[in-house]
C-alpha positions as CSV (number, residue, x, y, z in Angstrom):
1,X,-23.9,13.2,9.1
2,X,-22.8,10.5,11.5
3,X,-19.7,11.5,13.5
4,X,-17.8,8.3,12.6
5,X,-18.5,8.7,8.9
6,X,-17.3,12.3,9.0
7,X,-14.1,11.3,10.8
8,X,-13.5,8.6,8.2
9,X,-14.2,11.0,5.4
10,X,-11.8,13.6,6.9
11,X,-9.1,10.9,7.3
12,X,-9.5,9.8,3.6
13,X,-9.3,13.4,2.3
14,X,-6.4,14.1,4.6
15,X,-4.5,11.2,3.2
16,X,-5.4,12.3,-0.3
17,X,-4.1,15.8,0.3
18,X,-0.9,14.3,1.9
19,X,-0.3,12.1,-1.1
20,X,-0.8,15.0,-3.5
21,X,1.5,17.3,-1.6
22,X,4.1,14.5,-1.6
23,X,3.7,14.1,-5.4
24,X,4.1,17.9,-5.8
25,X,7.4,17.8,-3.8
26,X,8.5,14.8,-5.9
27,X,7.8,16.6,-9.2
28,X,9.7,19.7,-8.0
29,X,12.7,17.8,-6.7
30,X,13.1,15.4,-9.6
31,X,13.1,18.2,-12.2
32,X,15.4,17.7,-15.2
33,X,15.5,19.5,-18.6
34,X,13.3,16.9,-20.3
35,X,10.5,16.7,-17.8
36,X,7.4,18.8,-18.1
37,X,6.0,18.9,-14.5
38,X,3.8,22.0,-15.0
39,X,0.6,20.1,-15.9
40,X,0.9,17.4,-13.1
41,X,1.8,20.1,-10.5
42,X,-1.2,22.2,-11.7
43,X,-3.7,19.3,-11.3
44,X,-2.2,18.2,-8.0
45,X,-2.4,21.7,-6.6
46,X,-6.1,21.9,-7.8
47,X,-6.7,18.5,-6.0
48,X,-5.2,19.8,-2.8
49,X,-7.4,23.0,-2.9
50,X,-10.5,20.9,-3.8
51,X,-9.7,18.7,-0.8
52,X,-9.4,21.7,1.4
53,X,-12.7,23.1,0.1
54,X,-14.4,19.8,0.8
55,X,-13.0,19.7,4.3
56,X,-14.1,23.3,5.0
57,X,-17.6,22.5,3.7
58,X,-17.8,19.3,5.8
59,X,-16.9,21.3,9.0
60,X,-19.6,23.9,8.1
61,X,-17.3,26.9,7.7
62,X,-17.9,29.5,5.1
63,X,-15.2,29.7,2.4
64,X,-13.2,32.8,3.0
65,X,-9.6,33.9,2.9
66,X,-8.8,33.5,6.5
67,X,-6.5,31.3,8.6
68,X,-9.1,28.5,8.6
69,X,-7.5,27.0,5.5
70,X,-4.2,26.6,7.4
71,X,-5.9,25.0,10.4
72,X,-8.0,22.7,8.2
73,X,-4.9,21.7,6.2
74,X,-2.9,21.0,9.4
75,X,-5.7,19.0,11.1
76,X,-6.4,16.9,7.9
77,X,-2.7,16.2,7.4
78,X,-2.3,15.1,11.0
79,X,-5.2,12.8,10.7
80,X,-4.0,11.5,7.4
81,X,-0.5,10.8,8.8
82,X,-1.8,9.1,11.9
83,X,-4.2,6.9,9.9
84,X,-1.5,5.9,7.5
85,X,0.7,5.0,10.5
86,X,-2.1,2.9,11.9
87,X,-2.5,1.0,8.6
88,X,1.2,0.5,7.9
89,X,1.7,-2.5,10.4
90,X,-0.9,-4.4,8.5
91,X,0.9,-3.9,5.2
92,X,4.2,-4.9,6.9
93,X,2.7,-8.1,8.0
94,X,1.3,-8.9,4.6
95,X,4.6,-8.0,2.9
96,X,6.5,-10.4,5.3
97,X,3.9,-13.1,4.6
98,X,4.4,-12.9,0.9
99,X,8.2,-12.6,1.2
100,X,8.2,-15.7,3.4
101,X,6.1,-17.6,0.9
102,X,8.3,-16.6,-1.9
103,X,11.5,-17.6,-0.1
104,X,10.2,-21.1,1.0
105,X,9.0,-22.0,-2.5
106,X,11.0,-24.7,-4.2
107,X,12.9,-23.3,-7.2
108,X,11.6,-24.3,-10.6
109,X,13.6,-26.6,-12.7
110,X,15.0,-24.6,-15.6
111,X,16.3,-26.3,-18.8
112,X,18.9,-23.6,-19.2
113,X,20.4,-24.3,-15.8
114,X,20.5,-28.0,-16.6
115,X,22.4,-27.2,-19.8
116,X,24.9,-25.2,-17.8
117,X,25.3,-28.0,-15.2
118,X,26.0,-30.6,-17.9
119,X,29.0,-28.8,-19.3
C-alpha cells in the first residue's frame, strides 16, 4: 500500500481506539446502581482489540502474545492524539464563526415579550 494511505489509516484507527478507551473510562467512572455498562464496555473492548489486530496486520507482524501489542497501541494512540490536536484548531475556528453569527443576529420579535412589555 501507499505510505501516505497507510499513515492515514493508522491515524484513523488510532483515533478510533483512543475514543473507545475514553468511552470505556467514562462507563467505569460514571457507574451508578441503575446503569448497565457491561454490554457497552464489552463491545468497546472488542473494538479496541479489533483495532489493534488491524494495526498489527497493517504493519505485517504476526499475531502473537508479545510486547508488540503494547508498542502498537502506544504508537497508534500517539498518532491519534497528535492528529486530533492538529484538527482541533479548525473546529475552534468554526465554532467561533458560528458563535459570532449567532451573537450578531437580530433577536426575533416575540409576541409573548410584547405582551410583557405592554403591562
